[in-house]
N, C-alpha and C positions, 0 to 999 in steps of 0.2 A: 754550859751543856744544860740539859733538862733537869728539873727538880729532883732532888735525891729522895728516893722512896724505897724503904725496906718493907717488904711484904711477906708475911709467913703463909705458907700454903700447908695447911694442916693435912690435907689429903683425907683419907678415911681413918681419922684419929680423933680422939677425945669424944666422951659422951656429952649429950646435952647438959646433964647434971653436973659436969665438971667445968662447963664452959664459962659460965659467969665468974667463978672465982679465978679461973685462969686469965681471963681477959683483964680483970682488975690486977692481977699479978704482973702481967706484961706492962699495963699503964704505969704502975708504980716503978718497975724496973727500968723503964724507957723515960721517965719523966725528965723534961728539959731537953728532949731530943731535938737536934738540929735538922732533921728530915722528917718526912711523912711516915708514920707507922701504921701498917695495915695487918689485920688479921683475916685471912680468908678461910672461912670454915666450911664444913659440910652444911647442906641445906638444913638439917633438922636442928643445927647448932645455932643458926643465925639470929633467932629471936633472943636468945639469952646472951649472945655476943653483943648485939645492937644495945640491949638494956645495960650491959656492963660497961660499954664504951661511951655511954652518954655522959657528958660533962667532962670527958677526958680528951686527949690529944689523939687517941687511937681511932682509926677508921676501920670499918668492917667491910669484907669482900666475900662474894660467893665464888665457887669453884667451877662454875658453868651456868649456862642458861639456854633456853630455846629461842630460835629466831621468829617464831610465830607468837602472836599476842595471847592467843588461846586455842582450843581445840582438842582433837581426840589424839592427845600425845601422852599416853599413860606413862607416869612416872617422871614426866618432864617439869620444868619450872620456868615460868615467862619473866621478862624483864619487869613487867608490872608488878608481880608478886614480889620481886626483889626490892622495887622502888616503894612498895607498900610497907615493907619492913625497914625501910630507911637504910638500905645497903648503899655503899658508895662505889665499891669496885667490883669487878668480876673477871675471873681468869677465863681466857678463851684459846682453845687450841693446844691445851698442854699435850705434851707428847704421849702421856698415858691416856689420854681421851683419844688421841689419834690412833694409838697402838690397839687399845682394847674395845673402843666403842665407835669405831669407823668415822671419827672426825676427819674432814677433808678441808683443803685449801678454800673450797667453795663454801662450806658450812661456816668456817672461821670468818669469812668475809660477811656472810649474812648475820652472823651473831654479833660481830663487831658493829655493824651498821644499826642493828636493833639496839644494842647497848647505847650507843651514842645518841640515837633518837630519843630515848627514855632518860637521858641525863647521868647514866652510869659510866664509869671509867673503865674502858676495856684493857686488860693486861693480856696481850697478844704474845703467844709463845712461839718461837721459831728455834729449829736447831737439827743437827745432822747426827746420823748414826755413826758408829766407829767405822763400819765399812764404807760408808760415804766420805769420812775424813780421810781414811788411808787411800781412798781412790782419787783424792785431790779435788773433789767437787763441793767442798763445803760452802764456798760463797755462791756458786752457781745455784745450788739447792735453796740457800737461804734468801738470795735475791728473789728466786721465783715465789717463795713463801710470802716475803714482804710485799712485792707487787700484787699479788692476788688478795692478800689480806686487806691492802689499802685500797683496792679497786673500787671506784665510784664514791670514795670518801673525800670530802672537800678539805682544802687546806685549813680551814677554821677548825673542823672536827679532828683532823689528823693531829693537830697540835695538842689535843686532850688525850691522846693515846699513849699507853705505856707499851714498849716492846720488851720482852723477856728473852734474851739468848740463852737457851738451855741446851747444850750438847747432850744429846740422849745418852751418850757412853759415859757421861758424868753424873746422871741423876740417880741419887740413892746408892751409888756405887762405891763411894768413898774417893773415887778418883775425881780429880778437878782439872779443868783446863789451866794451863799456866797462866799468870797474869798477863804474859804477852799474847798467848793464843786467845785469850778472851778479849783482850783489846783489839787485836787485829780484827776480829769478827765484829764486834761492837762498832769500831770505826768503819768497817765495810757496810754495816746496816745504816749507819749514819749518811754514808755516801749515796746509798740507794734512796734514802728519803730525800736527800738533797736534789737527786735527779727527778724524783717524783713531784716534788713540791719546790722548795728553794732552801737557801741556808739558814735563814731566820726560822723557818718552820722546823727543819730538821734539828737545829739547835734546842728548840722548845720541847721536843719529844724525849721522854725519860727512856732510857735504854738500860735496862737490868741485866745482870748476869745471874744465872741460877746453875745449879749442878754441883751440889756438895760445897757450897760456900758455908763456911762455918766460923766459929770464934777465932780460929787460929789463922785462916787465910784471908779473912774478910778486909782487913786493912790494906794489904797488898793489892787485892783486886779493885778495891774501891778508890785507890789512889790514882788509877788510870783514867786518862782524860775522857774517854768515851763510855765509862761505866758509871751510871748515875743511880745505882742501887742495886738491890738483890731480891730475887724471888726465892725465899729460903724454905726448904722442906723440912728434913728431920731436925735441924738446929732451932726451928721455930717452936718446937714443942717443949723446949726447955728455956724459961724466961730469962735465966742468967746467960745463957749462950745467945739468945736472940738479942739481948740488951748489948753485948759486947759488939755485935754486928751492927746494931743501930748506932752506937757510940762512934763507930769507925766511919760512918757515913757523914762527911761533913762538906 
């Protein structure tokens, strides 16, 4: 399957003044990792994060970007700005962006294309609400999200993308999909990608699970065939917990 990637999504946490030391702490705690280790930080923390990661195995990611190169978009950040900072990854379409900031499947697609155009690795988030899961439409919804996100993206570029399955009902709630539920959806995502491209391309794409993955449940989740890593929220803010999750990704 895809390359194992454990990415921390700091969300709106940690000050710029705390960032350098914390990234160094993460680098030390995850030394010798058998997977890619990524810290995705708020925009204002990125410069310090990149400085701290220099010369280490840790990669740095942003939590969003705009799909235009420049213009009258007050408060937004472009892919070129992220590239200028030497950022490697960018999260796109997180459920919190969709819920609070009107992110749509269409803007996710535009942002993913822009990230790929500029050489950034997009982590595209998909997931269902509790109502949608209980209504039995999880895969129908996620299939639509995947098809729209990858619309117009070539097979060569698609292989560079990371997909993060994050059931909305499990983000920051302490609830976690069972390993079987997570594997079922991640396998379904792989099947959709196979339909869009082919087996070899789908196998190259890293599919992460997110949604209250932590030091206690990471090993069971990461042991599943179609789960190639995690997009970690709260547990990424404590280097010891984050290191346990990284160690489980083999």
